[in-house]
C-alpha positions as CSV (number, residue, x, y, z in Angstrom):
1,M,10.4,2.1,56.7
2,K,6.7,1.6,57.1
3,K,7.2,-0.9,59.8
4,I,9.4,1.3,62.0
5,A,7.6,4.6,61.2
6,P,4.9,4.2,63.9
7,Y,7.6,3.6,66.5
8,L,9.6,6.6,65.4
9,L,6.6,8.9,65.4
10,F,5.5,7.6,68.8
11,I,8.9,8.0,70.4
12,S,9.5,11.4,68.8
13,S,6.2,12.8,70.1
14,I,7.1,11.6,73.6
15,I,10.5,13.3,73.5
16,F,8.9,16.5,72.3
17,L,6.2,16.4,75.1
18,T,8.9,15.7,77.7
19,F,10.6,19.0,77.0
20,F,7.2,20.7,76.7
21,W,5.9,19.2,80.0
22,D,6.5,22.2,82.2
23,S,5.1,24.7,79.6
24,I,1.7,23.0,79.9
25,S,0.1,25.2,82.6
26,L,-3.3,26.6,83.4
27,P,-3.5,30.1,84.9
28,F,-3.4,30.0,88.7
29,N,-6.4,31.4,90.5
30,E,-5.2,33.5,93.4
31,D,-8.6,33.3,95.1
32,K,-8.0,29.5,95.6
33,S,-4.5,29.8,97.0
34,Y,-5.4,27.6,100.0
35,L,-2.1,26.8,101.8
36,G,-1.1,23.2,101.0
37,D,2.0,21.2,100.4
38,S,3.2,22.6,97.1
39,Y,0.5,24.0,94.8
40,A,0.0,27.4,96.4
41,N,3.7,28.1,97.0
42,N,4.4,27.4,93.3
43,L,1.3,29.1,91.9
44,H,0.5,25.7,90.4
45,H,-3.1,25.1,89.2
46,S,-4.8,22.1,90.7
47,Q,-5.4,20.5,87.3
48,N,-2.0,21.2,85.7
49,D,-0.7,17.7,86.3
50,T,-3.9,16.1,85.1
51,L,-3.8,18.2,81.9
52,R,-0.1,17.3,81.4
53,F,-0.8,13.6,81.9
54,V,-3.7,13.5,79.5
55,L,-1.7,15.3,76.8
56,Y,1.4,13.2,77.4
57,L,-0.6,10.1,76.7
58,S,-3.2,11.3,74.2
59,I,-1.0,13.0,71.6
60,P,1.3,10.0,71.0
61,F,-1.7,7.7,71.0
62,L,-3.6,9.9,68.5
63,I,-0.5,10.1,66.2
64,L,-0.3,6.3,66.3
65,I,-4.0,5.9,65.6
66,F,-4.0,8.3,62.6
67,F,-0.9,6.7,61.2
68,Y,-2.5,3.3,61.2
69,Q,-5.8,4.8,59.8
70,I,-4.0,6.6,57.0
71,Y,-1.9,3.6,55.9
72,E,-4.1,0.6,56.8
73,K,-7.5,2.3,56.5
74,I,-9.0,-0.1,58.9
75,F,-8.4,1.2,62.5
76,F,-11.7,3.0,62.9
77,I,-13.6,0.2,61.3
78,N,-12.1,-2.2,63.8
79,V,-13.0,0.2,66.7
80,K,-16.6,0.3,65.5
81,D,-16.7,-3.5,65.2
82,I,-15.1,-4.1,68.7
83,I,-17.7,-1.8,70.3
84,L,-20.7,-2.9,68.3
85,K,-20.0,-6.6,67.4
86,Y,-18.0,-8.0,70.3
87,D,-20.9,-10.4,71.0
88,L,-19.7,-12.7,68.2
89,T,-17.1,-14.7,70.0
90,Y,-17.4,-16.6,73.2
91,S,-17.0,-20.3,74.3
92,S,-18.5,-21.5,77.6
93,D,-16.4,-24.7,77.6
94,H,-13.8,-23.8,80.3
95,K,-13.9,-26.8,82.6
96,N,-10.1,-27.1,83.0
97,L,-9.8,-23.3,83.4
98,I,-12.5,-23.4,86.1
99,F,-10.6,-26.2,87.9
100,F,-7.4,-24.2,88.0
101,F,-9.3,-21.1,89.1
102,G,-10.8,-23.1,92.0
103,I,-7.4,-24.4,93.1
104,T,-6.0,-20.9,93.2
105,I,-9.0,-19.6,95.3
106,I,-8.5,-22.4,97.8
107,F,-4.8,-21.4,98.1
108,I,-5.8,-17.7,98.8
109,I,-8.3,-18.8,101.5
110,I,-5.7,-20.9,103.2
111,E,-3.1,-18.1,102.9
112,F,-5.3,-15.7,104.8
113,F,-5.3,-17.9,107.9
114,F,-1.5,-18.3,107.7
115,I,-1.2,-14.6,108.6
116,D,0.1,-13.7,112.1
117,F,-2.7,-11.5,113.3
118,K,-0.9,-10.7,116.5
119,V,1.6,-8.4,114.7
120,L,-1.3,-6.0,114.1
121,N,-0.8,-4.6,117.7
122,H,1.9,-2.2,116.4
123,Q,1.8,1.4,117.5
124,I,-1.0,3.5,116.1
125,D,-0.5,6.0,113.2
126,I,-1.9,8.9,115.2
127,F,-2.6,10.9,112.0
128,H,-3.8,8.4,109.4
129,E,-5.7,6.0,111.6
130,G,-7.4,9.0,113.2
131,L,-9.0,9.7,109.8
132,W,-11.4,6.9,110.4
133,L,-11.3,6.4,114.2
134,T,-12.2,10.0,115.2
135,P,-15.2,10.4,112.7
136,S,-16.5,7.1,113.8
137,N,-16.2,8.2,117.5
138,N,-18.1,11.3,116.6
139,A,-20.8,9.2,114.9
140,I,-21.1,6.9,117.9
141,I,-21.6,9.7,120.4
142,K,-23.7,12.1,118.3
143,D,-25.5,9.5,116.1
144,E,-24.8,11.7,113.0
145,F,-22.4,11.4,110.1
146,W,-21.9,14.3,107.8
147,Q,-23.2,16.7,110.5
148,S,-20.6,15.5,113.0
149,S,-17.5,15.2,110.8
150,Y,-16.1,16.6,107.6
151,V,-15.9,13.6,105.4
152,E,-12.8,13.9,103.3
153,R,-12.6,10.3,102.1
154,G,-16.1,8.9,101.8
155,F,-18.8,7.5,104.1
156,F,-17.2,4.1,104.3
157,G,-13.7,5.5,104.2
158,N,-14.3,7.6,107.2
159,F,-17.0,5.6,109.1
160,Y,-16.2,2.0,108.6
161,P,-15.0,1.5,112.2
162,Y,-18.5,2.8,113.3
163,L,-20.1,0.0,111.2
164,L,-17.7,-2.6,112.6
165,W,-18.1,-1.5,116.2
166,K,-21.9,-1.8,115.9
167,F,-21.6,-5.2,114.2
168,F,-19.1,-6.8,116.6
169,N,-20.3,-4.8,119.6
170,I,-16.6,-4.1,120.3
171,E,-15.1,-0.6,120.0
172,S,-11.5,-1.2,119.3
173,I,-8.6,-0.4,117.0
174,G,-8.0,-4.1,116.4
175,V,-11.4,-4.5,114.7
176,T,-10.5,-1.8,112.1
177,R,-7.1,-3.4,111.4
178,F,-8.6,-6.8,110.9
179,L,-11.1,-5.4,108.4
180,N,-8.2,-4.0,106.3
181,L,-6.8,-7.5,106.0
182,F,-10.2,-9.0,105.3
183,V,-10.8,-6.5,102.5
184,I,-7.4,-7.2,101.0
185,F,-8.4,-10.9,101.0
186,F,-11.4,-10.0,98.9
187,N,-9.3,-7.9,96.7
188,K,-7.2,-11.0,95.9
189,V,-10.4,-13.0,95.2
190,F,-11.7,-10.4,92.8
191,L,-8.4,-10.1,91.1
192,M,-8.5,-13.8,90.5
193,L,-12.1,-13.5,89.2
194,I,-11.0,-10.7,86.9
195,A,-8.1,-12.8,85.6
196,Y,-10.4,-15.7,85.1
197,R,-12.9,-13.7,83.1
198,I,-10.1,-12.2,80.9
199,A,-8.6,-15.7,80.3
200,S,-12.0,-17.0,79.3
201,V,-12.2,-14.7,76.3
202,V,-8.5,-14.4,75.3
203,N,-7.8,-15.8,71.8
204,L,-5.7,-18.8,72.8
205,E,-6.2,-22.5,72.9
206,K,-7.9,-24.0,76.0
207,K,-4.6,-25.2,77.6
208,Q,-2.9,-21.9,76.7
209,K,-5.8,-20.0,78.5
210,I,-4.8,-21.8,81.7
211,I,-1.2,-20.7,81.3
212,F,-2.5,-17.1,80.7
213,Y,-4.7,-17.2,83.8
214,L,-1.9,-18.6,86.0
215,L,0.6,-16.0,84.8
216,L,-1.8,-13.1,85.1
217,S,-3.2,-14.1,88.5
218,L,0.2,-14.8,89.9
219,T,1.5,-11.4,88.7
220,L,-1.4,-9.5,90.2
221,L,-1.0,-11.3,93.5
222,I,2.6,-10.3,93.7
223,Y,1.5,-6.7,93.9
224,T,-1.0,-7.4,96.7
225,S,0.6,-8.4,100.0
226,Y,-1.4,-8.1,103.2
227,F,0.8,-5.5,104.8
228,A,2.1,-3.5,101.8
229,P,-0.6,-3.8,99.1
230,V,-1.1,-1.7,96.0
231,F,-4.7,-2.9,95.8
232,F,-5.9,-1.9,99.3
233,L,-9.1,-0.9,101.1
234,R,-10.4,1.7,98.6
235,S,-9.7,-0.6,95.7
236,L,-12.4,-3.2,96.5
237,L,-15.5,-1.5,95.0
238,L,-13.7,-0.6,91.8
239,L,-12.6,-4.3,91.5
240,I,-16.2,-5.4,92.0
241,F,-17.3,-2.9,89.4
242,I,-14.8,-4.2,86.9
243,F,-15.8,-7.8,87.6
244,L,-19.5,-6.9,87.0
245,F,-18.6,-5.2,83.8
246,L,-16.7,-8.2,82.6
247,N,-19.6,-10.4,83.5
248,F,-21.8,-8.2,81.4
249,I,-19.5,-8.5,78.4
250,V,-18.9,-12.2,78.7
251,L,-22.1,-13.8,80.1
252,E,-24.8,-13.4,77.5
253,N,-27.6,-14.8,79.7
254,K,-27.0,-12.6,82.7
255,K,-26.6,-9.2,81.2
256,I,-29.6,-7.6,82.9
257,L,-28.6,-9.0,86.3
258,N,-25.1,-7.5,86.0
259,L,-26.5,-4.2,84.7
260,I,-28.7,-4.0,87.8
261,A,-25.7,-4.4,90.1
262,I,-23.7,-1.8,88.1
263,G,-26.6,0.6,88.3
264,L,-26.8,0.3,92.1
265,L,-23.1,0.9,92.3
266,S,-23.6,4.5,91.0
267,S,-24.8,5.7,94.4
268,L,-23.1,3.1,96.6
269,S,-19.7,4.0,95.2
270,I,-20.0,7.7,96.1
271,F,-20.7,6.6,99.7
272,W,-17.7,4.2,99.6
273,Y,-14.9,6.7,98.7
274,I,-15.7,9.9,96.9
275,D,-13.0,9.6,94.3
276,I,-13.9,6.0,93.6
277,G,-17.5,7.0,93.2
278,I,-16.5,9.7,90.6
279,Y,-14.4,7.1,88.6
280,I,-17.2,4.5,88.7
281,N,-19.9,7.0,87.6
282,T,-17.7,8.2,84.8
283,L,-17.3,4.6,83.6
284,I,-21.0,4.0,83.9
285,L,-21.6,7.1,81.7
286,F,-19.2,5.5,79.1
287,I,-21.3,2.2,79.3
288,L,-24.5,4.1,78.8
289,I,-23.1,5.9,75.7
290,V,-21.9,2.6,74.2
291,L,-25.3,0.9,74.9
292,I,-27.0,3.8,73.1
293,L,-24.7,3.5,70.1
294,K,-25.5,-0.2,70.0
295,K,-29.2,0.6,70.2
296,K,-29.6,-1.7,73.2
297,F,-32.4,0.4,74.7
298,T,-33.6,-2.3,77.0
299,Y,-30.2,-2.3,78.6
300,V,-30.2,1.5,78.7
301,F,-33.5,1.5,80.5
302,S,-32.5,-1.2,83.0
303,L,-29.2,0.5,83.9
304,S,-30.8,4.0,84.1
305,T,-33.7,2.7,86.3
306,F,-31.4,1.1,88.9
307,I,-29.1,4.1,88.9
308,I,-32.1,6.3,89.8
309,L,-33.4,3.7,92.2
310,G,-30.1,3.5,94.1
311,W,-30.1,7.2,94.6
312,V,-33.7,7.3,95.7
313,I,-33.1,4.6,98.3
314,F,-30.2,6.5,99.8
315,Y,-32.1,9.8,99.7
316,A,-35.1,8.1,101.5
317,Y,-32.8,6.4,104.1
318,I,-30.7,9.4,105.0
319,S,-32.3,12.4,106.8
320,E,-32.7,15.6,104.8
321,N,-30.2,17.4,107.0
322,E,-27.6,14.6,106.5
323,F,-28.2,14.5,102.8
324,N,-27.8,18.3,102.5
325,Q,-24.6,18.1,104.6
326,F,-23.4,15.3,102.3
327,I,-23.9,17.5,99.2
328,N,-22.2,20.6,100.8
329,N,-19.4,18.5,102.2
330,T,-18.7,16.8,98.9
331,K,-18.8,20.0,96.9
332,L,-16.4,21.8,99.3
333,L,-14.0,18.8,99.3
334,I,-13.9,18.6,95.4
335,V,-13.0,22.3,94.9
336,T,-10.4,22.4,97.7
337,I,-8.7,19.0,98.2
338,D,-6.2,19.2,95.3
339,Y,-4.9,22.6,96.3
340,I,-4.4,21.6,99.9
341,H,-3.3,18.0,99.4
342,G,-1.5,18.3,96.1
343,L,2.1,17.6,95.3
344,I,3.4,18.5,91.9
345,F,4.0,15.5,89.6
346,P,7.7,15.3,88.6
347,T,8.7,16.1,85.0
348,P,9.2,12.7,83.3
349,F,12.8,11.8,82.6
350,L,14.2,15.3,83.2
351,S,13.4,15.3,86.9
352,Q,15.2,12.0,87.3
353,D,12.4,10.7,89.5
354,T,12.3,7.1,88.5
355,R,9.0,6.0,89.9
356,S,6.9,8.7,88.1
357,T,8.8,8.2,84.9
358,K,8.5,4.4,85.0
359,V,4.7,4.7,85.5
360,L,4.3,7.0,82.4
361,I,6.4,4.6,80.4
362,L,4.1,1.7,81.4
363,F,1.0,3.7,80.4
364,L,2.6,4.5,77.0
365,I,3.6,0.9,76.4
366,T,0.1,-0.4,77.4
367,G,-1.6,2.1,75.1
368,F,0.7,1.4,72.3
369,L,0.1,-2.4,72.5
370,I,-3.6,-2.0,72.7
371,I,-3.8,0.4,69.7
372,K,-1.6,-1.9,67.6
373,E,-3.7,-4.9,68.5
374,I,-6.9,-3.0,67.6
375,N,-5.4,-2.1,64.2
376,F,-4.6,-5.8,63.4
377,A,-7.6,-7.2,65.3
378,K,-9.3,-10.5,64.4
379,K,-12.9,-11.1,65.2
380,K,-12.0,-13.7,67.8
381,E,-10.1,-10.9,69.7
382,F,-12.9,-8.4,69.8
383,K,-14.1,-9.1,73.4
384,F,-10.5,-9.3,74.7
385,L,-9.6,-5.9,73.1
386,L,-12.8,-4.3,74.4
387,I,-12.1,-5.5,77.9
388,T,-8.4,-4.5,77.9
389,T,-9.4,-1.0,76.5
390,F,-11.9,-0.6,79.2
391,L,-9.4,-1.6,81.8
392,F,-6.9,0.8,80.4
393,I,-9.4,3.7,80.6
394,T,-10.2,2.6,84.2
395,S,-6.5,2.7,85.1
396,I,-6.1,6.2,83.6
397,L,-9.0,7.5,85.7
398,Y,-7.7,5.8,88.8
399,F,-4.3,7.4,88.3
400,K,-5.8,10.8,89.2
401,Y,-5.1,9.6,92.8
402,G,-1.4,9.8,92.0
403,L,-1.6,13.0,90.0
404,S,-3.1,14.9,93.0
405,R,-0.7,13.5,95.5
406,S,2.5,12.8,93.6
407,D,4.8,11.2,96.1
408,G,6.3,7.7,95.6
409,G,3.7,5.9,97.8
410,H,0.7,7.5,96.1
411,I,2.0,7.0,92.6
412,K,2.7,3.3,93.3
413,V,-0.8,2.7,94.6
414,A,-2.4,4.8,91.8
415,S,-0.7,2.7,89.1
416,S,-2.1,-0.5,90.5
417,F,-5.1,-0.9,88.1
418,L,-2.7,-0.4,85.1
419,Y,-1.1,-3.7,85.8
420,I,-4.3,-5.6,84.8
421,P,-4.4,-4.4,81.1
422,L,-0.6,-4.2,80.8
423,F,0.1,-7.8,81.8
424,S,-3.1,-9.0,80.0
425,I,-1.9,-7.7,76.7
426,L,1.8,-8.7,77.3
427,Y,1.0,-12.3,78.3
428,F,-1.4,-12.6,75.4
429,K,1.3,-11.5,72.9
430,I,4.0,-13.6,74.5
431,L,1.9,-16.8,74.5
432,Q,0.6,-16.1,71.0
433,F,4.2,-15.7,69.7
434,I,5.5,-18.8,71.6
435,F,2.8,-21.2,70.5
436,N,2.1,-19.8,67.0
437,Q,5.9,-20.0,66.3
438,N,6.2,-23.4,68.0
439,K,9.1,-22.0,70.1
440,I,8.5,-24.5,72.8
441,S,6.8,-27.3,70.9
442,F,8.9,-29.9,72.8
443,I,7.2,-28.9,76.1
444,R,3.5,-29.9,76.6
445,P,1.1,-27.1,77.9
446,N,0.1,-29.5,80.8
447,Y,3.7,-29.4,82.1
448,I,3.7,-25.6,81.9
449,N,0.4,-25.5,83.8
450,T,1.7,-27.8,86.5
451,A,4.9,-25.8,86.9
452,L,3.1,-22.5,87.1
453,L,0.7,-24.0,89.7
454,I,3.6,-25.1,91.8
455,I,5.2,-21.6,91.5
456,F,1.8,-20.1,92.4
457,L,1.5,-22.3,95.5
458,S,5.1,-21.7,96.6
459,T,4.9,-17.9,96.0
460,I,1.6,-17.3,97.7
461,F,2.9,-18.8,101.0
462,L,6.2,-16.9,100.9
463,N,6.5,-13.9,103.2
464,K,6.2,-10.6,101.4
465,K,7.1,-7.2,103.0
466,Y,6.1,-7.2,106.7
467,E,4.3,-10.5,106.5
468,I,4.8,-13.5,108.8
469,K,3.0,-16.6,107.6
470,S,3.2,-20.1,109.0
471,A,1.1,-23.2,109.5
472,T,1.2,-22.5,113.3
473,N,-0.8,-19.3,112.6
474,F,-3.3,-21.3,110.7
475,I,-3.9,-23.6,113.7
476,H,-4.3,-20.6,116.1
477,S,-6.0,-18.2,113.7
478,K,-9.3,-18.1,115.5
479,D,-7.6,-17.3,118.9
480,N,-5.3,-14.8,117.2
481,I,-8.2,-12.9,115.5
482,Q,-10.2,-12.9,118.8
483,R,-7.2,-11.5,120.7
484,L,-6.7,-8.8,118.1
485,L,-10.3,-7.7,118.2
486,N,-10.2,-7.3,121.9
487,Y,-6.9,-5.5,122.5
488,S,-7.3,-2.4,124.6
489,D,-6.4,1.0,123.1
490,N,-3.3,1.2,125.4
491,K,-1.8,-1.7,123.4
492,Y,-1.4,0.7,120.5
493,I,0.0,3.8,122.1
494,S,3.2,4.7,123.9
495,K,3.5,5.4,127.7
496,D,3.8,9.1,126.9
497,Y,0.4,9.1,125.2
498,Q,-1.1,6.9,127.9
499,N,0.0,9.3,130.6
500,F,-1.1,12.4,128.6
501,I,-4.6,10.9,128.0
502,L,-5.1,10.1,131.7
503,Q,-4.1,13.6,132.8
504,Y,-5.9,15.5,130.0
505,K,-9.1,13.5,130.7
506,E,-8.9,14.5,134.4
507,L,-8.2,18.2,133.5
508,S,-11.0,18.4,130.9
509,S,-13.5,16.2,132.7
510,Q,-16.2,19.0,132.5
511,D,-15.6,19.7,128.9
512,E,-18.4,18.5,126.5
513,C,-16.0,18.1,123.6
514,V,-12.3,18.2,122.7
515,M,-10.4,20.5,120.4
516,I,-7.1,19.1,119.2
517,Y,-5.1,21.9,117.5
518,T,-2.4,19.5,116.2
519,N,-2.1,16.8,113.5
520,E,-2.7,14.0,116.1
521,V,-6.1,13.2,114.6
522,A,-6.7,10.0,116.6
523,L,-6.6,11.8,120.0
524,P,-10.3,12.6,120.2
525,Y,-11.0,8.9,119.7
526,L,-8.5,8.0,122.4
527,L,-10.0,10.6,124.8
528,K,-13.5,9.2,124.0
529,K,-15.0,12.6,123.4
530,P,-16.5,14.2,120.3
531,T,-14.7,17.0,118.5
532,C,-15.8,20.5,119.2
533,S,-16.0,21.1,115.4
534,K,-16.8,18.7,112.6
535,H,-13.6,19.9,111.0
536,Y,-11.4,17.6,113.1
537,L,-8.8,17.3,110.4
538,L,-6.9,20.6,110.5
539,Y,-4.6,19.6,107.7
540,L,-7.6,20.3,105.3
541,A,-8.7,23.5,107.2
542,T,-6.7,26.1,105.3
543,P,-9.7,27.4,103.2
544,P,-10.9,30.6,105.1
545,Q,-14.5,29.3,105.1
546,I,-13.5,26.2,107.0
547,Q,-11.5,28.2,109.5
548,K,-14.5,30.5,110.0
549,N,-16.7,27.4,110.6
550,I,-14.3,26.2,113.3
551,I,-14.2,29.6,115.0
552,K,-18.0,29.6,115.0
553,D,-18.0,26.1,116.6
554,L,-15.6,27.2,119.2
555,N,-17.7,30.2,120.1
556,I,-20.7,27.9,120.7
557,S,-18.7,25.3,122.6
558,T,-18.6,25.6,126.4
559,S,-15.4,23.5,126.6
560,K,-12.5,25.4,128.4
561,Y,-9.4,23.6,127.2
562,L,-7.7,22.7,123.9
563,V,-4.5,21.0,123.0
564,Y,-2.6,23.7,121.2
565,K,0.8,22.3,120.3
566,S,2.6,19.0,120.4
567,D,6.4,18.3,120.4
568,V,5.7,14.9,118.9
569,D,3.5,16.1,116.0
570,A,5.2,14.6,113.0
571,Y,3.8,17.2,110.6
572,G,4.7,20.4,112.4
573,H,2.5,23.0,114.1
574,V,-0.8,23.7,112.2
575,G,-0.8,27.3,113.3
576,D,1.7,28.0,110.5
577,R,-1.0,27.2,108.0
578,L,-4.1,28.4,109.8
579,K,-3.5,32.1,110.3
580,L,-7.1,33.1,110.8
581,L,-7.9,30.3,113.3
582,D,-4.5,30.7,115.1
583,G,-5.2,34.4,115.5
584,Y,-8.6,33.6,117.1
585,I,-7.1,31.1,119.5
586,K,-4.3,33.5,120.6
587,E,-7.0,36.2,121.2
588,N,-9.4,34.0,123.1
589,Y,-7.2,31.4,124.9
590,N,-4.2,31.6,127.2
591,F,-1.4,29.1,127.8
592,Y,-2.4,27.0,130.8
593,Q,0.2,24.3,131.3
594,K,2.3,21.8,129.5
595,I,1.7,18.1,130.0
596,S,4.8,16.2,128.9
597,H,5.0,17.0,125.1
598,W,1.7,18.9,124.9
599,E,0.8,22.5,125.4
600,I,-2.7,23.1,126.9
601,Y,-4.5,26.4,126.4
602,K,-7.5,27.5,128.4
603,K,-10.3,29.7,127.3
604,K,-10.4,33.3,128.7
605,K,-13.3,34.2,130.9
């Protein structure tokens, strides 16, 4: 009974919480009822889903922890030893593992040039790609960042085309699309580095470590194709942070160097993507607390110094006005984004939404396995368990991305970092069981490694979703990349858009800026004009203060025309959400003409 008791308690608590899920609810604040996709209409507090998720995981985990502590009386001792005494175990003799790591990296490099870069000339996503094309266009024209555009993703997330256009001296959509692939390539490299670091400390024999590495790296790569990845642009800096942390744990002679890099990421990450910056800084706080508990005050001083230094550098480099706008922008975004952007997370099991339920099950399984391993931990497993626990905490933080926007695509991407600790602990237990029980003693580990390497090689060059790989592409990769970088904008837009842009450019030739009152966010970039208001993204403009800011900007602007409505706007007319701004436009503008699918309004004299 004692053996099955933790399972029964764990499952029983999950069943109870499933029926209790919808009852977990924070009071809705009517003052923050910014119109969005589902929160305001359902009087749903922006942090309800986060609270439900935390309770759904923490209560079963706490029940399991206290069960083990009461009956085994060693769980908390093991936790203390894992945190404070993890330094005890590490072998630097990994020549064979390094060899296999090198082979897999070579395969990844070759794979990148097998891609058909020409297929990136598909039609523009007028909404999503506009989120980085239009802010970058504003920055090019105005030589400002936060003062010229409302930054809803992050400095890099919104302005990376600007950086690329300056670097390549080519202002094109193809440049931005190439960077996305290039970042995914680096994501793959860092996933391999992370898998290697984990394999180097897992409590297995040398040849078994190679099997572990190949299994883990192959699994992570399956989830990261070039055209439908779960580890995509925003993931890179968090993967780098994880790799630096693993280096800090594993490499005894380079701890200070890795702490310096981690400290500098405190500020850099906020300017990458705002949410990634929040996750990384939360994890840095955890690291500082652990270092203080370990009384490693030299490390605490080094890390704190470079955290402060990184922020001082950014403050010194950015003008005071820009820095103030950065602060105001970020504060406004944090308090409004969930209400506007939020989609309610489906009730596990009862909603019959398979993706959201599956992800919660995977979180529960991963946590269960880690807690069980901690309870029965051996000293040789301390580093591995510290790393997997850290990775699990990271995956929980990152899943906030899927709790705020709980549709299938966002939940899939938000669960990506969970796969690292999940498969790490699973493959460790499977290999430990197989080799300790001599289940396949008739097969030599070298044969398994060779077979896995062949599978790795064959799998990586297979086409995944939307991919077209071939040796011919490898031969012509340089020409294909150059062609992509230099495609004109018309390559990416339909004839209707081409004709509209020509006519609207002529009509508004005297206008200093452009006001697009639709969800076609890329239009200002295609028109090569700055937006009349920094709040170019009207999807996020439902807070009254933002609408008032837009009205103020329109009052100042001398531009006569605006694009009021579009028949091809995939997300519907924005006037249904922006009552204050829509009333102002109706009062101060008149219908002027319709160009194909687009209604043009002209300012009254």
